[in-house]
KOLTOR-208793 format. One line per 3 residues: number of its first residue (from 1); for each residue x, y, z of N, C-alpha, C, O, CB. Coordinates in steps of 0.1 Angstrom, whole numbers, plus 2048, in hexadecimal, padded with zeros to 3 digits. Atoms other than C-alpha are relative to their C-alpha. Glycine has a CB too. Layout:
BEGIN
NUM = X Y Z X Y Z X Y Z X Y Z X Y Z; ...
This chain:
BEGIN
1 = 804 7F7 7FE B93 7FE DC4 7F0 804 800 7E9 7FD 7FA 805 805 7F9; 80A 7FE 802 B72 813 DCC 801 810 7F5 80A 818 7F3 7F9 7FF 80F; 800 7F0 80C B69 832 DB2 7F2 801 7FC 7EC 7F7 7F8 80A 7FE 7EF
4 = 807 7FB 805 B4D 845 DAA 7F2 7F9 7F4 7E7 7FF 7F2 80A 806 7FD; 80C 804 80E B35 833 D8C 7F7 807 801 7F1 80B 80B 7F9 7F1 7FF; 80E 806 7FF B19 835 D7B 804 7F6 7EB 808 7F7 7E0 7EF 812 802
7 = 7FC 807 812 B15 815 D64 7F4 7FC 7FD 7F8 7F1 7F9 80C 7F1 7FE; 811 7FE 808 AED 812 D58 7FC 808 809 7FD 80E 814 7F3 7F1 7FD; 80B 7F7 803 AD6 81E D4C 7F7 80C 810 7F3 817 814 7F5 7F3 7F8
10 = 80A 802 7EE AC5 81C D70 7FE 804 809 7F4 807 810 7FF 7FA 808; 7FD 7F1 7F6 AD9 830 D87 801 808 7F8 7FB 812 7FC 80D 801 809; 804 7EF 80A ADD 84B D69 7F8 807 80C 7FE 80C 816 7F2 7FF 7EF
13 = 807 805 804 AC0 84C D6E 7FA 80A 80D 7F3 813 809 800 7F2 7FD; 805 806 7EF AB8 84F D99 804 80D 7FE 7FB 815 800 807 7F4 80E; 7FD 7EC 7FD AD0 874 D94 7FB 808 7FB 7FD 813 800 80B 807 7FD
16 = 7FC 7F5 805 AC3 885 D7C 7F1 80A 802 7E5 807 807 805 7FE 7F0; 80A 7F7 7FD AB1 8A6 D7B 7F0 803 7F9 7EE 806 7EE 808 80A 7FF; 80C 7FD 805 A8D 8AB D77 7FC 809 7F7 7F9 813 7FE 7FA 802 808
19 = 803 7FB 7FF A85 8BC D58 7FD 812 801 7F3 813 809 801 7FA 802; 800 7F6 7FA A86 8E4 D5A 7FD 801 814 7F4 807 81B 7F6 806 7F7; 7F9 7FF 7EE A95 8DF D84 80A 80B 7FC 80F 812 805 809 7EE 808
22 = 7F1 7F2 7FD AB3 8F8 D76 801 7FD 7F1 7FC 7F5 7E9 813 7FB 80E; 7F5 7FF 80F AC8 8FF D56 80A 7F1 803 80E 7EE 80E 80E 813 800; 7FA 80B 805 AD9 8E1 D4C 806 7FE 7F9 805 806 7F0 7FB 7FA 7FC
25 = 7F5 804 80E AF4 8D2 D34 7FD 7EE 802 801 7E5 809 815 805 803; 7FC 80B 7FE AE7 8B6 D25 80B 7F5 7FB 816 7FA 7F6 7F8 7FD 7FE; 7F0 80D 7FF B00 894 D21 7F2 7F4 7F6 7E8 7F0 7FB 809 7F6 81B
28 = 804 807 803 AF3 87E D02 80E 7F2 801 81A 7F3 7FE 7F9 805 7F4; 7F8 80E 7F7 B04 857 D10 7F7 7F4 7F5 7EC 7F3 7F1 7FA 7FE 818; 7FA 80B 801 B0E 839 D03 7FC 7F3 808 803 7F0 812 80A 803 803
31 = 804 806 7F2 AF9 81C D14 80A 7F2 7FF 80C 7E7 7F8 7EE 7FD 801; 7F0 805 7FA B18 80F D24 805 7FD 80D 809 806 815 809 809 7FE; 7F8 803 7F1 B25 7FB D43 80A 804 809 80B 805 815 803 7F9 801
34 = 7EF 7FB 7F6 B46 804 D4B 7FE 806 80D 7F3 807 810 80A 80D 7F7; 7FE 7F6 7F4 B50 818 D6D 801 811 7F3 804 812 7E8 813 7FB 80B; 7FD 7F9 808 B4F 839 D63 805 808 812 7FE 80C 81C 7F3 804 7F3
37 = 7F9 7F8 7F4 B67 84A D7F 7FE 815 7FA 7FA 819 7EF 816 7F8 802; 801 7F4 803 B68 872 D83 808 7FE 7F9 812 7F6 7F7 801 809 807; 7EE 803 80D B76 87E D69 7FA 801 7F5 7F6 80C 7F1 80C 7EE 7FF
40 = 80B 80A 806 B61 869 D52 7F2 806 7FC 7E8 806 803 7FD 7F6 80A; 807 7FE 804 B4D 87A D37 7ED 7FD 805 7E4 805 805 807 7FB 7F7; 80F 805 7F9 B2B 865 D47 7FF 801 80F 7F8 7F9 815 7FC 7F0 7FC
43 = 7F8 7FF 7ED B36 86C D6D 7F6 812 802 7FC 81C 800 81D 803 801; 808 7F9 801 B17 884 D71 809 80B 80B 805 817 809 7F2 7F9 802; 7F8 7FD 7F8 B35 891 D90 809 808 7F9 80B 813 7FE 804 7F6 804
46 = 7FB 7F8 807 B49 89D D74 802 811 802 80B 818 806 7F9 7FE 7F7; 803 7F4 809 B39 8BB D68 800 80B 80E 7FE 809 81A 7EE 7FE 7F4; 801 7F7 7F3 B3B 8DC D7A 7F0 804 7FB 7EA 806 806 80E 810 801
49 = 80E 7FC 7FB B13 8E5 D71 7FA 7F5 7FE 801 7EB 7FC 7F8 80C 7F9; 80A 807 7FA AF5 8D2 D76 806 7F9 7EC 80D 7FC 7E2 7EB 809 808; 7FD 803 80F AF3 8B8 D5A 7F5 7EB 7FA 7F5 7E0 7FF 818 7FE 801
52 = 80B 807 801 AD9 89F D4C 807 7F7 7FA 811 7FB 7F5 7F5 805 7FB; 7FA 806 803 AE3 87D D40 7FB 7F8 7F8 7FF 7ED 7FC 806 7FC 807; 805 808 80F AD0 86B D1F 803 7F0 801 808 7EC 80C 80A 807 7F0
55 = 7FB 80E 807 AD8 84A D16 7FD 7F5 7F6 7F8 7EB 7FA 802 7FA 807; 7FE 805 812 AD9 83B CF3 7FA 7F2 803 803 7EA 804 814 7FF 7F8; 801 813 7F9 AC7 815 CFE 805 7FD 7F0 805 802 7E5 7E9 7F6 808
58 = 7F8 80F 80F AD9 7F7 CE4 807 80C 7F7 802 80C 7EC 7EF 7F3 7F1; 7F6 7F8 809 AF3 814 CD4 80E 7FF 80E 812 805 818 7F8 813 7FB; 7F5 801 7F4 B10 807 CE4 810 805 7FD 812 80E 7F5 800 7F0 805
61 = 7F6 7F5 80A B37 812 CDE 804 7FB 7F2 807 802 7E8 810 804 809; 7FA 805 80F B41 7F9 CC2 7FA 807 7FB 801 810 7F6 7FF 7F4 7FB; 80A 7FD 806 B22 805 CB5 806 815 7FB 801 81C 7F3 7F1 7FA 80C
64 = 7FF 7F0 804 B31 82C CB4 80E 80A 7F6 811 812 7ED 800 807 80F; 7EF 804 804 B59 826 CB5 802 7FD 7F2 80A 7F4 7EF 806 7F0 807; 802 7FE 810 B53 82C C8D 806 808 7F6 80E 811 7F6 7F4 803 7FD
67 = 7FD 7FB 80C B54 831 C6C 7FA 80A 7FA 7F5 80E 805 800 7F7 7F9; 80A 7F3 803 B41 84E C5E 7F2 7EE 7F3 7E6 7EC 7F3 810 816 7F0; 805 80A 809 B33 830 C46 7F9 7F1 814 7EF 7E9 814 814 7FA 7EE
70 = 806 80C 7F8 B2F 816 C6B 7F2 7FF 806 7E9 7F6 809 808 7FE 809; 812 7FB 7FB B15 82E C77 7F9 804 7FC 7EF 808 801 7FC 808 808; 80E 803 804 B04 832 C5E 7F7 7F5 801 7EA 7F7 804 7FF 801 7F6
73 = 7FF 80D 808 B02 810 C56 7FB 7FB 814 7F8 7EF 815 812 7FB 7F5; 805 802 7ED AF9 80E C83 7F2 806 805 7EC 807 80F 80C 80A 80C; 811 7F2 801 AD9 827 C78 806 806 813 801 7FE 81B 7E4 7F3 800
76 = 7FF 7FD 7F4 AE7 838 C9C 7FA 815 7FD 7F4 81C 804 814 7FA 806; 805 7F3 801 AE0 85C C8C 7ED 805 808 7E8 80B 811 802 801 7F0; 810 7FC 7F6 ABA 85F C96 7FF 7FE 80D 7F8 805 814 7F4 7F8 7FE
79 = 805 802 7EE ABB 84E CB9 808 80C 806 800 814 80B 806 7EE 809; 7F5 7F4 804 ADB 86A CBC 7FB 80C 806 7FC 811 811 802 802 7F1; 80C 7F0 804 AC3 88C CAE 7F5 7FE 80E 7F3 807 815 7F4 7FF 7EB
82 = 80C 7FD 7FF AA6 87E CBE 7F9 802 811 7EE 802 815 7F9 7F5 7F8; 7FF 805 7F5 AB3 87C CE1 806 811 803 801 815 80D 809 7F1 801; 803 7F9 7FE AC2 8A1 CDE 7FA 80C 7FC 7FB 818 7FF 805 7FF 803
85 = 813 7F5 7FA AA1 8B0 CD7 7FA 7FF 807 7F2 808 809 7F5 801 7FB; 800 7FA 7F8 A9A 8A6 CF0 806 808 80F 802 812 817 7FB 7FA 7FF; 800 7F1 7F5 AAA 8B4 D09 802 80D 7F8 805 818 7FD 80F 801 80C
88 = 7FF 7F0 7FE AAB 8CF CFA 7ED 807 804 7E9 813 807 807 808 7EC; 80B 7FD 7FC A87 8CF CFF 7FF 807 80D 7FA 811 811 7F9 7F4 800; 800 800 7EF A90 8CB D23 803 80F 808 7FD 816 810 80C 7F6 806
91 = 7FF 7F3 7F6 AA2 8E7 D2B 812 800 7F9 81A 809 7FB 7FC 7FE 817; 7EF 7FD 800 AC6 8E3 D1F 806 805 7FD 804 803 7F1 807 7FC 7FD; 7F5 7F4 800 ADF 8FB D1D 804 7F8 7EF 7FD 7F9 7E5 810 7FF 811
94 = 7F5 804 80A AF5 8EB D03 7FC 7ED 803 7F5 7E7 80B 815 807 806; 7FD 811 7FE AFB 8C4 CFD 80D 7F9 7F4 812 7FA 7E9 7ED 7F6 7FB; 7F6 809 803 B14 8AB CFB 7FD 7F5 7FB 7F2 7F2 7F7 805 7FD 809
97 = 800 80E 7FE B1D 887 CF6 80B 7FA 804 815 7FF 807 7FC 7F9 7F6; 7F6 807 7EF B30 870 D0A 809 7F7 7F7 80D 7ED 7FC 7F5 7F4 810; 7FC 80C 809 B41 860 CE6 80E 80B 7F8 808 815 7F5 7F0 7FA 7F3
100 = 7FB 7F3 80A B5D 878 CD1 800 7F6 7F6 801 7FE 7EC 810 80A 803; 803 7FA 80B B5A 866 CB4 7ED 7FE 7FA 7E8 7F7 7F1 80D 7F9 7F6; 80B 7FD 80B B34 872 CAD 803 80B 7F9 7FE 812 7F0 7F0 801 806
103 = 805 7F0 80B B3C 88D CA1 800 7FF 7F9 801 80A 7F3 804 80A 7FC; 801 800 810 B38 881 C83 7F6 805 7FF 7F5 80C 7F5 800 7F3 7F9; 80D 804 805 B12 882 C89 806 817 807 7FD 81E 804 7F0 7ED 80A
106 = 802 7EF 800 B1B 8AE C93 7FB 806 7FC 7F5 80F 801 806 807 7FE; 813 7F6 804 B04 8BD C7C 7F7 7FC 800 7EF 805 804 7FC 806 7F4; 808 804 7FA AEA 8A7 C7D 7FD 801 812 7F3 809 813 802 7F6 7FB
109 = 802 7FF 7F3 AE7 8A7 CA2 801 813 800 7F7 819 804 80E 7F6 809; 801 7E8 7FE AF0 8D7 CA0 7F2 803 7FA 7EC 80D 7FC 80F 80F 7F3; 805 7F7 803 AD8 8D3 C8C 7EF 7F8 808 7E4 7FC 803 804 806 7F0
112 = 80F 807 7FB AB7 8BD C9F 804 806 80D 803 7FE 816 7FB 7EC 7FF; 809 7FA 7F4 ABA 8DA CBE 808 810 7FD 810 813 7F3 803 7F6 814; 7FD 7F3 805 AC2 8FD CBF 80D 807 80A 814 811 808 7F1 809 800
115 = 7F4 7FC 7F9 ADA 900 CDB 80E 7F5 800 80F 7E9 7FF 7FB 802 810; 7F5 800 804 AFD 8FE CD7 801 7E9 801 7FA 7E2 809 80C 80D 80D; 7FF 80C 7FF B09 8D5 CCE 80B 804 7FE 80C 80D 7F5 7FA 7F5 7FB
118 = 7F7 80B 7FD B28 8C7 CD7 802 7F0 801 800 7EA 80B 802 802 809; 7FD 80C 7FF B31 8A6 CCB 80A 7F9 808 80A 7EE 80D 802 7FE 7F6; 7F6 80C 7FD B51 8A1 CD4 810 808 800 817 80F 7F8 7FE 7F1 7F2
121 = 7EA 7F3 7FD B78 8B2 CE5 801 800 7EE 803 80B 7E9 818 7F1 80C; 7F6 7F6 809 B82 8B0 CC3 7FA 809 7F5 7FD 80F 7EB 80A 7F7 7F9; 805 7EE 802 B72 8C9 CBA 803 813 80A 7FF 81E 80D 7EF 7FE 803
124 = 7FA 7F1 7F5 B8B 8DD CCE 80A 7FC 7F1 811 806 7EF 80A 7FF 819; 7F3 7FA 807 BA3 8D7 CB0 802 80C 7F9 80C 811 7FD 805 7F9 7F8; 7FF 7F6 809 BA0 8F4 C98 807 806 80A 813 80A 809 7F3 808 7FA
127 = 7F9 7ED 7FE BA2 90F CB3 810 7FF 806 817 809 807 7F4 80A 810; 7F0 807 7FA BC6 8F9 CC2 806 7FE 7ED 811 800 7E7 7FF 7E9 80E; 7F7 7FE 815 BD0 8F7 C99 803 80A 802 80E 80B 808 7F7 7FF 7EE
130 = 800 7F5 7FE BCC 91A C9B 80B 806 803 812 80D 7FB 7F9 802 806; 7F7 802 7FA BE3 91B CB4 812 800 7FD 81D 805 7FD 7FB 7F7 803; 7F3 810 801 BFC 902 CAF 805 7FF 7F2 7FF 805 7EA 7F7 7EF 803
133 = 808 808 80A C09 8F0 C93 802 7EE 800 809 7E8 7F8 805 807 7F0; 7FE 811 806 C08 8C9 C97 7F7 802 810 7FE 804 819 816 7F4 7FC; 808 807 7F1 BE9 8C4 CBA 7FB 7ED 802 7F4 7E6 7FC 7EE 80A 800
136 = 804 810 803 BEB 89E CC6 7F7 7FA 804 7F8 7FA 810 807 7F8 803; 806 808 7FF BD1 888 CC8 7FE 7EF 808 802 7E5 804 800 801 7F7; 7FF 80E 801 BC6 86B CE0 7EF 7FC 807 7E7 800 810 811 7FA 809
139 = 80E 803 7FE BAB 853 CD9 802 7F5 803 80E 7F0 803 7F6 803 7F7; 7FD 810 7FD BA2 82F CE1 803 7F6 7F5 806 7EB 7F4 7F5 7FB 806; 800 813 80D BA0 820 CC1 807 808 7F4 7FF 80F 7ED 7EA 7F6 7F8
142 = 7F8 7F6 808 BC3 830 CA8 7F4 7FE 7F3 7ED 807 7EF 812 7FC 7FC; 800 809 809 BB6 81B C8D 7EE 801 7F9 7E8 7FD 7EF 805 7F2 808; 814 800 80B B8E 824 C88 7FE 810 805 7F3 813 808 7EC 7EF 80B
145 = 805 7F4 7FF B92 84D C90 809 807 7F6 814 80A 7F7 801 806 80E; 7F9 7F9 805 B98 85E C74 802 80E 7F4 7FF 819 7F7 803 7F9 800; 803 7EF 802 B9C 87B C59 7F4 800 802 7F4 806 80C 804 807 7F1
148 = 80B 7FC 805 B78 87C C53 7FC 7FE 80B 7F0 7FE 809 7FC 7FA 7F5; 802 7FC 7EF B74 87D C7D 807 80D 802 802 815 80A 809 7F4 80C; 7F7 7EF 7FC B90 8A0 C7B 7F2 804 7FE 7E9 807 807 80F 80A 7F2
151 = 806 7FA 808 B7B 8AC C5F 7F0 7FE 805 7E9 808 803 805 7FB 7F3; 80D 7F9 7F5 B5A 8AA C72 805 80C 80E 801 816 814 7F8 7F1 808; 7F7 7F5 7EE B6D 8BB C92 801 80D 7F0 7F9 806 7EA 81C 7F6 80E
154 = 7FD 7F0 80B B73 8DD C73 80C 7FF 7FB 810 806 7F2 7FF 811 807; 7F8 801 80B B93 8CF C6B 805 805 7F7 807 7FD 7ED 7FE 7FD 7FD; 7F8 7F9 80F BA2 8E2 C53 808 7F6 7F3 814 7F7 7F4 80F 809 806
157 = 800 806 80E BA6 8CB C2F 812 7FF 807 818 7F7 80E 7FB 80C 7EE; 7EA 7FF 803 BCF 8D6 C2E 80B 800 815 817 802 817 807 81C 7F3; 7FD 803 7F5 BD1 8D1 C59 801 7F4 805 809 7F1 80E 7F9 805 806
160 = 805 805 7FA BC6 8B5 C5E 810 7F6 7FF 813 7EC 806 7F1 7FD 7FD; 7ED 80C 7FF BF0 8A5 C56 802 808 811 809 804 81A 817 809 7EC; 7FA 7F8 7EF BF2 8BE C7A 7FC 7FA 80C 802 7FD 816 7FB 80E 805
163 = 800 808 7F5 BE2 8A7 C8F 805 7ED 7FD 806 7E3 7F6 7EF 803 806; 7F6 812 7FC BF1 889 C9F 7F8 7FA 80B 7F6 7FF 816 813 801 808; 807 80A 802 BDD 86A CA2 801 7F8 80A 803 7ED 805 803 7FB 7F7
166 = 7EF 809 7F5 BED 857 CC4 7F0 7F5 803 7E9 7FB 80B 80D 80D 818; 806 808 7F1 BD2 836 CD1 801 7FA 805 80A 7F4 801 7F9 7FB 802; 7FC 809 7F2 BD3 823 CF0 803 7F1 7F9 802 7EE 7ED 7F1 7FF 80E
169 = 7FC 813 806 BDD 7F9 CED 7F6 7F9 801 7F1 7F6 80B 80C 7F6 808; 811 804 806 BBE 7EB CDB 7FF 7F5 80A 7F3 7F1 80C 7FD 7FA 7EC; 807 811 7FB BC2 7C8 CF2 7FF 807 80F 7F9 801 818 80E 7EB 7FE
172 = 7FD 7F9 7F0 BCB 7E5 D14 7F2 7FD 804 7E7 7FB 7FF 806 813 803; 80D 7FC 7EF BB5 7E8 D34 7F2 807 7F3 7E7 805 7EF 80C 817 814; 80A 7EF 7FD BA5 807 D28 7F6 802 7EF 7ED 80A 7EC 812 815 801
175 = 807 801 80F B9C 7FD CFF 7F8 7F9 809 7F2 800 811 808 7F9 7F1; 805 80F 804 B8C 7DA D05 7F9 802 80D 7F4 7F7 811 80C 7F0 7FE; 80B 804 7F3 B77 7E0 D28 7FA 80D 7F6 7F1 808 7EE 805 803 817
178 = 803 7F3 805 B70 805 D17 7F0 7FB 7F3 7E4 7FC 7F6 812 808 7F7; 803 808 809 B63 7F3 CF5 7F9 7FA 7FC 7F1 7FC 7F3 804 7FC 800; 809 806 7FD B58 7D6 D00 7F5 803 807 7ED 7FA 808 804 7FA 804
181 = 809 801 7EF B42 7E3 D1C 7FE 7F7 804 7F7 7ED 800 7F4 806 804; 7F9 80A 7F4 B4D 7D3 D34 7F9 805 80C 7F5 811 80C 812 802 801; 807 7FB 7F2 B3E 7D6 D5A 808 802 808 804 803 814 7F8 7F7 807
184 = 7F7 801 7F5 B60 7DA D68 80D 7FF 7F6 811 7F7 7EE 7FD 7F3 80B; 7F3 7FB 7FB B82 7F0 D69 808 802 803 807 809 80D 803 802 802; 7F5 805 7F1 BA0 7EB D78 805 80D 7FB 80B 80A 7F1 80C 7F0 803
187 = 7FE 7F5 7FA BA7 811 D7A 80C 801 7FA 811 804 7EE 7FF 800 80E; 7EA 800 808 BD0 80E D7C 806 7FD 7F2 80F 801 7EA 80A 7F3 808; 7F7 805 810 BD4 7FC D5E 7F8 80C 7F8 7FF 816 7F7 7FB 7EC 7F6
190 = 804 7F2 809 BB9 817 D47 807 809 803 80D 80F 7FA 7F2 805 803; 7F6 7F2 801 BCC 832 D58 80D 7FC 7F5 80D 803 7EB 808 803 813; 7F4 801 806 BF1 81F D49 802 802 7F2 80C 805 7EB 805 7F3 803
193 = 803 805 808 BDF 81A D2E 804 80C 7F2 80B 80C 7E7 7F3 7FB 804; 802 7F3 80B BD6 83D D1E 811 809 807 818 80F 800 7EA 80C 804; 7F5 7FA 7FF BF4 84B D33 811 7F4 7F5 81D 7F3 7F6 800 803 814
196 = 7F7 80C 80B C0C 832 D1C 7FC 807 7F2 804 809 7E9 7FA 7EB 802; 804 7FD 80F BF9 83F CFC 805 80F 7FF 80A 813 7F4 7EF 7FF 7FD; 803 7F5 7FF BF8 862 D0B 81A 7FF 7FB 820 807 7F5 7F5 805 814
199 = 7F0 802 803 C24 858 D06 807 801 7F7 811 807 7F3 804 7F8 803; 7F7 801 80E C28 84D CE9 7FB 802 7F6 7FC 7FA 7ED 806 7F5 7FC; 7FC 7FA 7FE C1E 866 CE0 807 80F 7FE 806 819 7F6 801 7FA 801
202 = 7F4 7F5 7F9 C33 87F CE8 80D 7FB 802 815 804 806 7FD 805 80D; 7F8 802 80A C4B 86C CDE 806 7FA 7F6 811 7F4 7F6 804 801 803; 808 800 815 C41 868 CB4 803 80A 801 80E 80C 7FD 7ED 7FD 7F9
205 = 800 7ED 801 C3B 895 CBB 804 7FE 809 7FE 7F8 812 7F6 80C 800; 802 7F7 7F1 C52 8A2 CD5 801 80D 806 803 810 811 808 7FD 808; 805 7F8 7FE C4A 8C0 CD0 7F0 805 801 7EC 810 801 807 804 7FA
208 = 80C 7FA 801 C25 8BD CD0 801 806 811 80A 804 819 7F2 7F5 7FB; 803 7F7 7F6 C16 8D2 CEE 7F3 7FD 808 7EE 7FB 813 800 80D 7FB; 816 808 7FA BF0 8C6 CF0 7FF 7F7 800 809 7F0 7FD 7F2 7FF 7F8
211 = 809 80A 80C BDC 8AD CE8 7F3 801 807 7F2 806 812 805 7ED 7FE; 810 805 802 BB5 8A6 CE7 802 7F3 802 80A 7EB 7FC 7F6 804 7F1; 7FD 812 801 BAC 886 CF9 7EB 800 7F8 7E1 806 7F9 804 7F3 818
214 = 810 800 803 B8D 878 CE4 7F6 7FE 805 7EA 7FF 804 7FC 7FB 7FA; 807 80E 7FD B85 862 CF5 7F4 807 811 7FA 80E 81A 811 7F0 805; 804 7F6 7F5 B68 870 D13 808 7F9 80D 80C 800 816 7ED 802 803
217 = 7FC 804 7F8 B76 854 D29 812 806 807 818 803 812 7FD 7F2 7FC; 7F2 805 7FB B9A 85E D2B 7FB 810 80E 7FA 80A 819 813 801 7F1; 7FD 7F4 7F7 B97 883 D43 803 7FD 80A 80A 804 811 7F7 808 802
220 = 7F8 805 7EE B9C 86E D62 80B 801 801 810 803 80C 801 7F4 806; 7F4 800 7F7 BBC 86E D5B 809 806 7F6 813 801 7F1 805 7F1 805; 7FA 7F3 803 BC5 88E D4B 808 7FF 807 814 7FE 803 7F9 80C 802
223 = 7F1 7FC 7F3 BD9 892 D6A 80E 7FD 7FD 818 804 7FC 7FE 7F7 80D; 7F7 801 805 BED 87C D62 80C 7FB 7EF 818 7F9 7EB 800 7FE 808; 7F2 7FD 814 BF7 87C D3A 806 80D 804 812 80D 800 7F5 806 7E8
226 = 7FF 7F3 7FF BFD 8A0 D45 80E 7FE 809 816 806 805 7F1 808 806; 7F8 805 7F6 C16 893 D60 80E 7FA 7FB 81A 7FA 7FD 7F9 7F7 809; 7F6 80D 807 C25 879 D4B 804 809 7F3 810 80D 7F2 7F7 7EF 7FB
229 = 7F7 7F5 80F C2B 88F D27 7FC 80D 808 7F5 810 7FF 7F8 7FF 7E9; 802 7F2 807 C24 8B2 D2F 7FA 805 7F3 7FE 80F 7ED 80B 803 7FE; 805 7F9 804 C10 8B8 D1B 7F1 805 803 7EA 7FF 80B 804 7FC 7F7
232 = 813 7FE 7FB BE9 8C9 D1C 7FC 7FD 7FC 7FB 7FD 7F0 7F7 808 802; 80D 80C 806 BCF 8B3 D1F 7F6 80E 7F9 7F9 81A 7F9 7F4 7F2 812; 80F 7F9 807 BAA 8C4 D0D 7F5 7F5 7FB 7F5 7EF 7F0 804 80A 7F0
235 = 805 803 7FE B8E 8B5 D15 7EF 803 7FA 7EE 810 7FA 805 800 808; 80D 7F7 7FC B66 8BD D0E 7F9 807 808 7F0 80F 804 7FA 7FC 800; 7FC 7F6 7F3 B68 8CB D33 807 813 7F8 7FF 81C 7F7 813 7F3 80C
238 = 7F9 7FC 809 B7D 8E2 D1F 7F5 80E 7EC 7F5 818 7E4 807 7EB 7FD; 800 7F4 80F B6C 8F1 D02 7F5 80C 805 7EF 80F 80F 7F7 7F5 7ED; 807 7ED 7F0 B5B 914 D0D 7EF 801 7F7 7E7 809 7FC 80F 81E 7FC
241 = 80B 805 80C B3B 90B CEF 7FB 7FC 809 7FA 804 812 803 7F7 7F2; 800 808 7F2 B32 8F3 D0B 7F6 807 80C 7EC 802 811 810 800 805; 805 7FC 7F4 B2B 90B D27 7FB 812 800 7F5 818 80A 80D 7FC 80B
244 = 805 7FC 7FB B26 928 D1D 7F0 807 7FD 7ED 813 7FE 809 803 802; 812 802 800 B00 926 D18 7FB 805 815 7F3 80D 81A 7FC 7E6 7FB; 803 802 7F0 B01 922 D3F 806 814 806 800 81A 80F 80E 7EE 808
247 = 7FB 7F1 7FC B16 948 D44 7FA 807 7FE 7F8 810 806 809 804 7FB; 80C 7FB 801 AFB 954 D2F 7F6 807 808 7F3 813 809 7FD 7FA 7FD; 808 802 7F7 AE3 945 D49 7FC 80D 80A 7F4 816 80E 807 7F4 807
250 = 7FE 7F7 7EE AF4 953 D66 7FD 80F 801 7FE 815 80C 812 7FF 807
């Protein structure tokens, strides 16, 4: 199957804007090799606004799909903050990342720039919880996504139990290819993994109506998730805080 992909920093850099060319969204991306079909937040074609992507060299998925202690041990915060500052200087209207687990760096990265920095789709949870009794989360690793991530996303302590977390099969195509940073991905199998996790989530909590896709590699399959479960899916593309500056500049 042939799909639009961005597999290397070299391929990405060939498609970037030059500084000052236009108002743009800054995207801080991990150093990855796996294919990124349209819908993936690391694929420029996914975004409705101009995008510049900056790769954090040497920071692979397994370095950030971690606890706060794991991130600190990997000393990744300084590298990400430096790139956020650089994007803001070049004219980024807002900045985001390509890994939901980076919500643990939200305060640090927002402090690095005056423009809005939204590190993770998990930051949609407080607004959703204000309107609903329970909200689901689909993640690439349920064992590694903990309360500290939800608290960093702004979930009130008393509502932590109202977030229902479901991970994909850790031995499936989606998780092993992405966390293993492998250069090939069977899209049909990856889609099946994400849909199966969503179906399991709905079976656990039949009253759920909405689910946040923690992993930025999941949005290519959101239509399949909605068709299979009836759940409304949410991702970074639905966070109005990222796009508000573009409306103001228009």
